[in-house]
N, C-alpha and C positions, 0 to 999 in steps of 0.2 A: 597625611599619608593615605594612599589609595587602599580601599578595601579589596582584598584578593578573593576572587570567586573561581572555583573549579567547575568547568562544564564537562559533563560526561555524556557524549552523544556520538553514536556510530554513523549518523548521517552528516556528512561534511557540510552540505548546504544549510541544514538546520543548525549545526554548531556555529557556522560562520554568521548566520543571521542573528543568533542569540548573542554571540560575542560582540558583534558590531553594536547591537542595542545597548549592552551593558557598558561597553567602552565609551559610547557616546554620552553615557550618564556618569562618567568619571569612575568606573570600576576597573580594577586590573583583572584581566581574564586569562586563565590557563585552560587548555582543552585536553581531553583524553578521549580516545575512541571507544573505550569499553571499560567495564569494571576492573578488569585485570590491570590495564594500563593505569587506571586511576589509583589503584592501591600501590603500584610501584612509585608513583609520584608522591603519594602520601607517606612513604617511608621516611622522607627527610623534609617534607613541606607540610604546613598546616594552614590551609586557606581559611578565611573567615566563614565561607559557606560553600556548599556543593549543590549544584543543580544537575540532576541526572535524568536521562530518559529511563524508562522501565524496560522496554523491549530492546535488548542488545545481544550480540553474539558473545560467547565465552562466559560472560557473567552479566546477569540482568541487574536492573536498578535495585530490586528488593534485596538480592544477595549482597550487593555492594553496601547497601545501607546496614545490613546485619553485621558485615565485617567491620564496618566503621564503628558501630556501637559496641563491638566486642573488644576494641582496642582502647586501652586506658588513656592514651594520649590523643585519641581521635574522637572518642565517643561524645564529646560535647559540641562537635561541629554540626551546625544545623544543615539538614538535607531537604531539598525540595525535589519531589518526584514529579516527572512530567509524563503523561500518558495520553493516548488517543482513545482509550477504552475505559471510561470512568464508571465501571460497574461496581456492585457492592463487594465483589471479591477483591478487586484492586484496592478498595478503601480499607478492607480488613487486613489485607496483606501489608498495606502501608503502616497500619498500626502495629502489626506483628513485627515488622522490620525496624521500627523505631523512627520512622520518618517524621519530619516536622511540618511538612506542607505538601499539598497535593494540587497540581495544576493540570487541567485538561486541554488538549489540543482540539481545535485551534484556539489560541488565546491572543488577546490584544497586547500590544507593547505596554500600554499603561497599566493593564491588569497585572502582568508579570512583574513590572517594576514596583507596583504597590505591595506585592507579596514579599519581594526582596527587602524592601524598606521596613515592612512590618516585622519580619524575622530579625533583622539587624537591630532595630530599636528595642526589641524585647529579649535580645540575646543575654544580657546581663541578668535580667529578671529570671529568665529560664535557668541559668546556671546557679543562681542563688537559691532557687526553689527546688532543685533536684532532690529527689528522695530515692535512696537506694534500698533494695531488698523488698520492694513491694511488687509482687508478681500477680498478674491477672491472666485469665484465660477465657476465651470466648468460644462457645460451641455453636456452629452455624451450618445448617444444611449438611450434616454428617461430618464436618471437619472441625478440628480443634485449632484455635489460633491463640498461641501464647503471646501476650502483649508485653513487649520489652520497653515500650516508650514510657517515660515518666509522665506524671499528671500534667505538667505544663505542655509537654509535647502533644499529649492527647488533645488538650484544649486547642492548641495551635492547629493541629491537623483537622479537627472538626470544624473550627472556624473557617479554615481554608476551603473545606468542602462546601460550607454554607455560602461563602463568598463566591465560589465557583457557580453555585446554583443561581445566585442573584445575577452574576455576570451573564450566564447562559440565558436567563429569563429576559434580561435587557436586550441581548442580541436577538432573541426570538421576537421580541416586541418590535425591534427595528426591522427585522426581516418581514414581519407581517405588515408593517407600515409601507415598506417598499413594494410588497406584493399587492397591497391595496392600490397604491399609486399606479402600478403597472396595469392592474385590472381596469382602473378608470381610463387609462389611455386606450386599452383595448376596446372599451365601450364607446370610444369616439370613432365614428365612421370615417374611414380613410380609403383612398384609392379609387379605382374605376368601378362604377356600379351600372350594370346594364338596365336601361329603363325603356319601356315601350313609348315610341314617339306619339302613339295615338291615345291609348288609355292610361298611360303613365304608370303602369304596373312595373314592379322591379323584379328581376330574376334573382332568386337567392342562390346560395352556394350549392344547393342540391338540384338546381335547374328548374325549380318551380317558380311561377309568377305570382307575386303577392301585391296586395294593395300597398301603396307607399307608407301609410300610417302603420300597417301591420309589420312591415319590414323594419322600419325604424324603431318601433316600440320593442321588438324582440332583441334589438342590438344596442339599445341605449336605455336611459332612464327617463326618456321623454314621455309625457302624457299629452294626449290630444284632446282639444275641445273643438267641436264642429260648429261651423257657421257658414255664411255665404259672403263672398267678396262682392263688391258693387256690380261688377260686370256680369257675374253669374246670376245675381238677384234680378237684374234688369232683364236678362234673357229668359229666366224661368217664370218670372212674374211680371210680364210686360205691362199688365193693366195697372199695377201698383206704381210703376215707374214711367208711365206715359206722361211726359211733361207737356205734350201738345194739346191735351184735352183741357 
């Protein structure tokens, strides 16, 4: 039996992209355009998971998550929040709303699928370990954040934030590697270079004439060692190379 996932996303292209990804991996997908439409669907359906964008018209993802947690028949459905703004306020509001997971845009397909799999595998554990009546409150930068998530959800959310951090670090390392490769290509001299036919100086981008070794050294990682070729040595020091004596 296919696992049913509800996607709540006001951007149709984003919703379709996520739907195709999940369906390719054997999940059954239903979509809703915002929190209001999602709640209407949830009146007589109970999906195994909800993946919702945070910023949406009519009802955002935080409020949708709060409504789900307030309903006896829905409160155990795991919710993944997706946002393009992963600041500390969004994380605290995710805890306040009772979310299970937090994913930042842009994300890779493999990363999102790993989060879905993680939640589903731990769903029964989370249900068995739910503890009711334990209320927490966080005071941060002048705001109070009542935490309605249970301990298992808090752990899941914090783990997801940590995993996001690792993923972003890996993506940054990859971007740095690509940037370094691009820089190495830039350091390779290409194209037409004006050179004096007599003294062999090269005209740089500012219009000034430079010695060949100076021009190349400034635009590459080449280091020069100076010597004399046989022709120049014979011309400059004819006595040393006079073979007729």
